[in-house]
C-alpha positions as CSV (number, residue, x, y, z in Angstrom):
1,M,71.9,102.9,62.1
2,V,71.4,103.0,65.8
3,T,68.7,101.4,68.1
4,Y,67.2,102.8,71.3
5,G,65.4,100.7,74.0
6,K,63.2,101.2,76.7
7,T,64.8,104.1,78.5
8,L,62.7,106.1,75.8
9,G,59.4,104.8,77.2
10,G,60.5,105.4,80.8
11,G,61.0,101.6,81.2
12,L,58.0,100.4,79.2
13,P,58.6,98.0,76.4
14,V,59.7,100.1,73.4
15,G,62.3,99.8,70.6
16,V,63.3,102.7,68.1
17,V,65.5,102.1,65.0
18,C,66.9,105.2,63.3
19,G,69.2,105.6,60.5
20,R,70.0,107.0,57.0
21,A,66.7,107.4,54.6
22,D,68.3,104.8,52.3
23,L,68.8,102.4,55.2
24,M,65.4,103.0,56.6
25,K,63.3,102.6,53.4
26,R,60.7,99.9,53.7
27,F,60.1,99.3,50.2
28,R,62.1,98.7,46.9
29,Q,61.9,101.4,44.2
30,D,61.2,98.7,41.7
31,R,58.8,96.8,43.9
32,P,56.8,99.6,45.9
33,A,54.0,97.2,47.0
34,D,56.5,94.9,48.7
35,I,56.6,96.5,51.9
36,C,58.7,95.5,55.1
37,F,56.3,95.5,58.0
38,A,57.7,95.9,61.3
39,R,55.7,93.9,64.0
40,G,55.9,93.9,67.7
41,T,53.6,92.8,70.7
42,F,53.3,96.4,72.0
43,N,53.5,98.4,68.7
44,A,52.0,101.7,69.1
45,H,50.5,100.9,72.3
46,P,49.0,104.1,73.8
47,Y,50.7,103.8,77.3
48,V,54.2,103.3,75.6
49,M,53.6,106.2,73.1
50,G,52.5,108.4,75.9
51,A,55.3,107.6,78.2
52,M,57.7,108.1,75.4
53,Q,56.4,111.5,74.5
54,V,56.5,112.6,78.1
55,F,60.2,111.4,78.4
56,L,61.2,113.2,75.2
57,Q,59.6,116.3,76.2
58,R,61.0,116.2,79.6
59,L,64.5,115.5,78.3
60,Q,64.5,118.7,76.5
61,S,63.5,120.9,79.7
62,P,66.5,122.9,81.1
63,E,66.7,121.3,84.4
64,V,67.1,117.6,82.8
65,R,69.4,118.8,80.2
66,A,71.6,120.3,83.1
67,L,71.9,117.1,84.6
68,Y,73.9,115.9,81.4
69,D,76.4,118.9,81.7
70,G,79.9,117.4,82.6
71,L,78.2,114.1,83.1
72,D,81.3,111.9,82.4
73,E,83.7,114.0,83.9
74,R,81.6,113.9,87.1
75,W,81.1,110.2,87.4
76,N,84.6,109.5,86.4
77,E,86.1,111.5,89.2
78,R,83.5,109.9,91.6
79,A,84.9,106.4,90.5
80,R,88.4,107.7,91.1
81,Q,87.4,109.1,94.5
82,M,85.8,105.7,95.6
83,S,88.8,103.6,94.5
84,R,91.3,106.1,96.0
85,T,89.0,105.8,99.3
86,L,89.2,101.9,99.3
87,S,92.8,101.9,98.6
88,Q,93.8,104.2,101.3
89,A,91.8,101.8,103.6
90,G,93.8,99.0,102.5
91,L,90.9,97.2,101.2
92,P,91.4,94.8,98.3
93,V,88.4,96.3,96.1
94,Q,88.1,99.0,93.6
95,V,85.4,100.2,91.0
96,A,85.6,100.6,87.3
97,N,82.9,102.8,85.5
98,M,81.4,103.8,82.1
99,S,79.9,107.1,83.3
100,S,77.5,106.3,86.0
101,V,77.3,102.4,85.3
102,W,79.9,100.9,87.7
103,T,81.4,97.4,88.3
104,I,83.2,96.2,91.4
105,I,86.6,94.7,90.8
106,Y,88.3,92.5,93.2
107,N,92.2,92.9,93.6
108,R,92.7,89.8,95.5
109,P,91.7,86.1,94.7
110,A,89.3,85.1,97.3
111,R,86.5,82.5,97.4
112,Y,83.9,84.7,99.0
113,N,84.0,88.0,96.8
114,W,80.4,87.2,95.8
115,M,79.4,87.5,99.4
116,F,80.1,91.1,99.3
117,Q,76.6,91.9,97.9
118,F,75.1,90.8,101.3
119,S,77.4,92.9,103.1
120,L,76.6,95.9,100.9
121,R,72.9,95.1,101.5
122,L,73.2,95.3,105.4
123,H,74.7,98.7,104.8
124,G,71.5,99.8,102.7
125,L,73.2,99.5,99.3
126,A,71.7,97.1,96.7
127,L,73.3,96.1,93.7
128,S,71.5,96.4,90.5
129,W,71.6,92.5,89.9
130,V,72.3,89.9,92.3
131,G,75.7,88.6,91.9
132,S,76.7,90.9,89.2
133,G,78.9,93.5,90.9
134,R,77.1,96.0,89.0
135,M,75.9,99.5,90.5
136,I,73.9,101.9,88.3
137,F,73.3,105.4,89.7
138,S,70.7,107.8,88.8
139,L,71.9,111.1,87.4
140,N,70.4,113.3,90.1
141,Y,73.0,112.1,92.8
142,T,74.3,115.1,94.6
143,D,77.9,115.2,96.3
144,G,76.4,114.6,99.5
145,D,74.5,111.5,98.3
146,F,77.5,110.1,96.7
147,A,79.5,110.7,99.9
148,E,77.0,108.6,102.0
149,V,77.5,105.8,99.2
150,V,81.3,105.9,99.7
151,S,80.9,105.8,103.4
152,R,78.6,102.8,103.4
153,F,80.5,101.1,100.7
154,T,83.8,101.3,102.8
155,A,82.1,100.4,105.8
156,A,80.8,97.1,104.1
157,A,84.2,96.3,102.8
158,K,85.8,96.8,106.1
159,E,83.5,94.3,107.5
160,M,84.2,91.8,104.9
161,Q,88.0,92.1,105.6
162,A,87.5,91.9,109.2
163,D,85.4,88.6,108.9
164,G,88.3,87.1,107.0
165,C,86.2,86.8,103.8
166,W,89.2,88.1,101.6
167,Y,91.8,85.7,103.1
168,A,94.2,84.5,100.4
169,K,96.4,81.7,101.3
170,P,99.8,82.1,99.5
171,G,99.8,81.0,95.9
172,Q,96.2,81.3,95.8
173,T,94.7,82.3,92.2
174,N,91.3,82.7,90.7
175,Q,92.3,79.7,88.6
176,T,93.0,77.6,91.5
177,I,89.8,78.6,93.4
178,R,87.4,77.7,90.5
179,R,89.4,74.2,90.1
180,G,89.0,73.6,93.8
181,I,85.2,74.5,93.6
182,L,84.9,72.1,90.8
183,R,86.6,69.4,92.4
184,E,84.1,69.8,95.4
185,V,81.2,69.8,93.1
186,L,82.4,66.6,91.3
187,R,83.2,64.8,94.6
188,H,79.8,65.8,96.0
189,R,78.2,64.5,92.9
190,F,80.0,61.1,93.0
191,W,79.3,60.7,96.7
192,T,75.7,61.3,96.5
193,T,75.2,58.8,93.4
194,T,77.3,56.2,94.4
195,C,76.3,55.8,98.2
196,G,72.9,56.1,97.5
197,S,72.0,59.3,99.5
198,V,70.2,61.1,96.8
199,R,66.4,61.3,97.8
200,K,63.9,59.5,95.7
201,P,61.7,61.9,93.8
202,Y,58.0,61.9,95.0
203,P,55.5,59.7,93.2
């Protein structure tokens, strides 16, 4: 069996379950009146059904089908190109991808990696989810569009490095960074609760 989500509805809420006939059968042969009902908030909603019909028709059009020709090879090569450019610039960041869904990977333990998202935003690149390091590209990116992304991404990374955000003292690891932050949180909590500096709630 396979399930499809809201992409089929152009982003509207829809779920589709497909499978072999024996798996999809909604009743038992010996009890035909015992039907398995599929319920949902937006079941058969006209907007959703209409959007899904248009999406499926558009997916069959030659111009859209052409977007999928060599899709994985194209985006895998673009990811390699991005990582190569960053490496040649001496930056401690690279990308990993599953086709056009990308993740930022940091090669050096640093406390302020999470701030890279804001540096990217200053250069006009917004991550899909704040704090995730995730990028999702639409399939209609041209080589020129992508070259602009590489240029902005590299410029943002260079600024991060120049500002010292990727400084790593000798022996520092991601584990020691997490432990240090945890100690600071616990120390702050102890200080505010024992020294009476916690504000009283409003009545």
